[in-house]
C-alpha positions as CSV (number, residue, x, y, z in Angstrom):
1,M,0.1,0.0,-0.1
2,F,1.0,3.6,-0.8
3,T,0.2,7.2,0.2
4,G,0.6,8.9,-3.3
5,I,3.1,11.2,-1.4
6,V,6.0,11.0,-3.9
7,E,9.4,10.5,-2.3
8,E,11.7,10.9,-5.2
9,L,11.9,11.9,-8.7
10,G,13.8,9.1,-10.6
11,R,14.8,8.8,-14.2
12,V,14.2,6.2,-16.8
13,E,17.8,4.6,-17.8
14,A,16.3,1.9,-20.1
15,F,12.9,0.4,-21.3
16,E,13.2,-3.1,-23.0
17,R,10.3,-5.1,-24.7
18,R,10.9,-8.5,-23.8
19,G,8.4,-10.8,-25.7
20,A,4.7,-10.2,-24.1
21,G,6.4,-8.1,-21.3
22,A,9.0,-5.5,-20.8
23,R,12.0,-4.8,-18.4
24,L,12.5,-1.1,-16.8
25,D,15.4,0.2,-15.5
26,I,15.3,3.4,-13.3
27,Q,17.8,5.5,-11.8
28,C,17.2,6.6,-8.2
29,S,18.8,6.8,-4.6
30,T,16.0,7.5,-1.9
31,V,13.7,4.7,-2.4
32,L,16.8,2.3,-2.4
33,Q,17.6,3.0,1.4
34,D,15.8,0.0,2.7
35,S,14.7,-1.8,-0.2
36,V,15.9,-5.5,-1.0
37,K,15.3,-7.7,-4.1
38,G,11.4,-8.3,-4.3
39,S,10.6,-5.1,-2.5
40,S,7.5,-3.2,-3.9
41,I,8.3,0.3,-5.3
42,A,5.4,2.6,-7.0
43,V,6.4,3.9,-10.4
44,N,4.4,6.8,-11.7
45,G,1.4,5.2,-9.4
46,V,2.2,1.5,-10.5
47,C,3.3,-1.1,-8.1
48,L,6.2,-2.9,-9.4
49,T,8.7,-5.3,-7.8
50,A,12.2,-4.5,-7.8
51,V,13.9,-7.7,-9.1
52,E,17.3,-6.1,-9.4
53,L,18.9,-3.6,-7.1
54,R,22.0,-1.4,-8.1
55,A,23.8,1.1,-6.1
56,D,22.1,3.7,-8.3
57,G,18.5,2.4,-9.1
58,F,16.7,-0.8,-9.7
59,S,14.9,-3.0,-12.7
60,A,11.7,-4.1,-12.6
61,D,9.7,-6.7,-14.9
62,L,6.5,-5.5,-16.7
63,A,3.8,-8.1,-17.1
64,P,1.4,-7.8,-20.3
65,E,-1.6,-6.4,-18.0
66,T,0.7,-3.6,-16.7
67,L,1.6,-2.6,-20.3
68,D,-2.1,-2.6,-21.3
69,R,-3.6,-0.8,-18.3
70,T,-0.6,2.0,-17.5
71,N,1.3,4.5,-19.7
72,L,4.7,2.7,-18.6
73,E,5.4,1.7,-22.3
74,D,5.3,5.3,-23.4
75,L,8.7,5.9,-21.1
76,K,11.7,6.4,-22.7
77,S,15.5,7.1,-21.5
78,G,15.9,10.1,-19.4
79,D,12.2,10.4,-18.7
80,P,11.6,11.5,-14.9
81,V,9.2,9.2,-12.9
82,N,7.5,9.6,-9.5
83,L,8.7,7.0,-6.9
84,E,7.3,5.9,-3.6
85,R,8.1,3.1,-1.3
86,P,5.3,1.4,0.3
87,V,4.0,2.5,3.9
88,T,4.8,0.9,7.1
89,P,2.3,0.5,9.9
90,V,3.9,3.4,11.7
91,T,4.1,5.7,8.6
92,R,1.6,8.8,8.7
93,L,-0.8,8.4,6.0
94,S,-0.6,11.9,4.3
95,G,-2.2,11.4,1.2
96,H,-4.7,8.6,0.6
97,I,-4.8,4.8,0.3
98,V,-3.2,4.2,-3.0
99,Q,-2.4,0.5,-4.2
100,G,-0.5,0.9,-7.2
101,H,-3.2,-1.1,-9.1
102,V,-3.6,1.1,-11.9
103,D,-7.3,1.7,-13.1
104,G,-6.6,3.1,-16.9
105,T,-4.9,5.9,-18.3
106,G,-6.1,9.5,-18.8
107,V,-5.0,12.0,-21.2
108,V,-3.5,15.6,-20.0
109,E,-5.8,18.4,-21.7
110,G,-4.1,21.3,-19.9
111,L,-1.6,22.5,-17.4
112,A,-2.5,26.2,-16.5
113,A,-0.5,28.5,-14.6
114,L,-2.3,30.0,-11.9
115,G,0.4,32.6,-10.3
116,D,2.9,32.3,-7.5
117,G,3.8,28.6,-8.7
118,N,0.2,27.4,-8.4
119,W,-1.3,25.3,-11.4
120,E,-4.5,23.6,-12.5
121,W,-4.2,20.3,-14.1
122,T,-7.1,19.2,-16.4
123,V,-7.3,15.5,-17.2
124,R,-9.5,13.5,-19.3
125,I,-10.7,10.4,-17.6
126,P,-12.1,7.2,-19.2
127,S,-15.5,7.0,-19.0
128,E,-16.0,3.7,-17.2
129,L,-13.9,5.5,-14.1
130,D,-16.3,8.6,-13.8
131,R,-18.4,7.1,-11.2
132,F,-15.7,6.8,-8.9
133,L,-14.9,10.4,-9.1
134,V,-16.5,13.4,-6.6
135,Y,-15.8,16.8,-5.9
136,K,-13.3,17.0,-3.1
137,G,-12.4,13.3,-3.3
138,S,-9.1,11.8,-3.9
139,I,-7.5,10.6,-7.1
140,C,-4.0,9.2,-7.9
141,L,-2.3,10.6,-11.2
142,D,0.9,9.2,-11.8
143,G,1.3,8.2,-8.5
144,I,0.6,11.7,-7.0
145,S,-2.2,11.7,-4.2
146,L,-4.4,14.6,-5.5
147,T,-8.0,16.4,-4.6
148,I,-10.4,16.8,-7.1
149,A,-11.5,20.4,-7.4
150,K,-14.1,19.7,-10.1
151,V,-15.6,16.9,-12.2
152,D,-16.8,18.2,-15.6
153,N,-18.2,16.1,-18.5
154,G,-15.6,13.3,-18.4
155,T,-12.5,15.7,-17.0
156,V,-11.3,16.4,-13.7
157,R,-9.6,19.6,-12.6
158,I,-6.9,19.4,-9.9
159,A,-5.2,22.4,-8.0
160,V,-1.6,21.7,-7.8
161,I,0.5,23.7,-5.2
162,P,4.0,24.6,-6.0
163,H,5.7,21.8,-4.0
164,T,3.6,19.3,-5.9
165,Y,4.6,21.0,-9.1
166,T,8.5,20.8,-8.4
167,A,8.9,17.7,-6.5
168,T,7.0,15.4,-9.1
169,N,7.0,14.8,-12.8
170,L,4.3,17.3,-13.4
171,S,6.5,20.1,-14.8
172,S,7.3,17.5,-17.8
173,R,3.6,16.9,-18.7
174,G,1.8,18.3,-21.4
175,P,-1.3,18.2,-23.4
176,G,-1.8,14.8,-24.8
177,D,0.3,13.0,-22.5
178,R,-1.0,9.8,-21.1
179,I,-1.2,9.7,-17.4
180,N,-1.8,6.6,-15.1
181,V,-5.2,7.0,-13.0
182,E,-6.1,5.0,-10.1
183,C,-9.4,5.8,-8.2
184,D,-10.1,5.8,-4.5
185,I,-10.3,1.9,-3.5
186,I,-13.1,3.1,-1.2
187,A,-15.1,4.4,-3.9
188,K,-14.7,1.2,-5.9
189,H,-15.7,-1.0,-3.0
190,V,-18.8,1.3,-2.2
191,D,-19.8,1.1,-5.8
192,R,-19.6,-2.5,-6.0
193,L,-21.7,-3.1,-2.7
194,L,-24.2,-0.8,-3.9
195,N,-24.6,-2.8,-7.2
196,R,-24.8,-5.9,-5.7
197,A,-27.8,-4.8,-3.5
C-alpha cells in the first residue's frame, strides 16, 4: 500500500520490450535505502517489484497486463518518474490509500499556471471510471495523491500547489500525454456493494 506522496523523482535508464512483457530500469537513490530484491516500489503510481537492485537504481519486469493498463510503455530513457516506497504500519498516511493497481490511463488536456507557482491540471478520464470521482474526493494521477477540484463532462480538474509541481514529474507533462489513473479504493468498494444490492 502507498499514500501517493512522492518520495523521489527518478529517471528512466532504459525500457526494453521482452516478448509479451518488458524490463524497466530506473535511476534513483532515496527509495533504495531499505529496499531489497522483491520489494515493491511505485513508479508513476504503478506497483512494481524490484527484481534487481544496483547502487544507483533498480530494475522491474512489466507484465502484459501492466503494459495494457498503464502508460509505462510510453517511457523512454531520461524521462522523470515519480517514485514511492510502500508504507510501514507506523507511517503517517499523508495522502490517501493507494494500491498501485492502476485502473487505466487518462489524457492531459491542460496544465495552466495560476500564479505564485500554483497550477490547474485538467485530465480527461476514461468514461468507465467517472462513477468513482467526486468533488473534493481523492484520485491518484501518475502516483500523486491529489484532490479533485472539479468533475466536469469526463474531465477532472486538480489544483496543484508549488511543492507538488516541483517535486514530481508534473513539470514535464503537457497536453496529449497519457497518465496513470487510480481511483479511490473506497469508492470502488462502495460502488460494488451498492450494485450488488
